[in-house]
C-alpha positions as CSV (number, residue, x, y, z in Angstrom):
1,X,250.0,216.5,44.1
2,X,248.4,217.3,47.5
3,X,248.4,214.6,50.1
4,X,245.4,212.4,50.4
5,X,243.8,213.8,47.3
6,X,241.4,212.0,45.1
7,X,242.5,212.3,41.5
8,X,241.3,211.4,38.0
9,X,243.7,209.9,35.4
10,X,243.0,210.7,31.8
11,X,244.5,210.1,28.4
12,X,244.5,211.8,25.0
13,X,245.3,209.8,21.9
14,X,246.5,211.4,18.7
15,X,244.9,214.7,17.9
16,X,241.8,214.3,20.1
17,X,240.9,217.6,21.6
18,X,240.1,216.4,25.1
19,X,241.4,214.0,27.7
20,X,239.2,210.9,28.4
21,X,239.1,209.8,32.1
22,X,240.3,206.2,32.4
23,X,240.8,205.8,36.1
24,X,240.5,207.3,39.6
25,X,243.0,207.0,42.4
26,X,244.1,208.7,45.7
27,X,247.5,210.1,46.5
28,X,249.2,209.1,49.7
29,X,249.8,211.4,52.7
30,X,252.9,213.0,51.1
31,X,251.1,213.5,47.7
32,X,252.8,210.6,45.9
33,X,250.7,208.7,43.4
34,X,251.7,205.1,42.3
35,X,249.2,203.6,39.9
36,X,249.3,201.5,36.7
37,X,246.9,202.3,34.0
38,X,246.6,200.4,30.7
39,X,247.0,202.0,27.3
40,X,243.5,202.1,25.9
41,X,242.7,199.5,23.3
42,X,241.9,202.1,20.6
43,X,245.5,203.3,20.7
44,X,247.6,202.2,17.8
45,X,251.3,201.8,17.1
46,X,252.8,205.1,16.0
47,X,250.1,207.3,17.6
48,X,251.0,209.9,20.2
49,X,249.5,209.6,23.7
50,X,249.5,212.0,26.6
51,X,248.4,211.3,30.2
52,X,247.0,213.7,32.7
53,X,246.4,213.5,36.5
54,X,244.1,216.0,38.0
55,X,242.6,216.5,41.5
56,X,238.8,216.0,41.4
57,X,238.4,219.7,42.5
58,X,240.4,220.8,39.4
59,X,242.9,222.8,41.4
60,X,246.1,220.8,40.4
61,X,246.7,219.2,37.0
62,X,249.9,217.4,35.8
63,X,250.3,216.5,32.2
64,X,252.9,214.1,30.9
65,X,255.1,214.6,28.0
66,X,253.6,213.3,24.7
67,X,254.8,209.8,24.0
68,X,254.7,207.7,20.9
69,X,253.2,204.3,21.1
70,X,255.7,201.6,20.1
71,X,255.3,198.2,18.6
């Protein structure tokens, strides 16, 4: 991520077509982002979940591996 960039954090649960924005944050001077975001309440055990971080201008987007929600 670029340094000092405002970003949105999104999540996609299961086979939803789009990511839902769940938080906003800002990277530090070196582009590092350290933020904790909760798993949305509607997520259920066994579902797959994917997170995305994207600069608000849309130029950089990072997508996590798909994870399975555990018990």
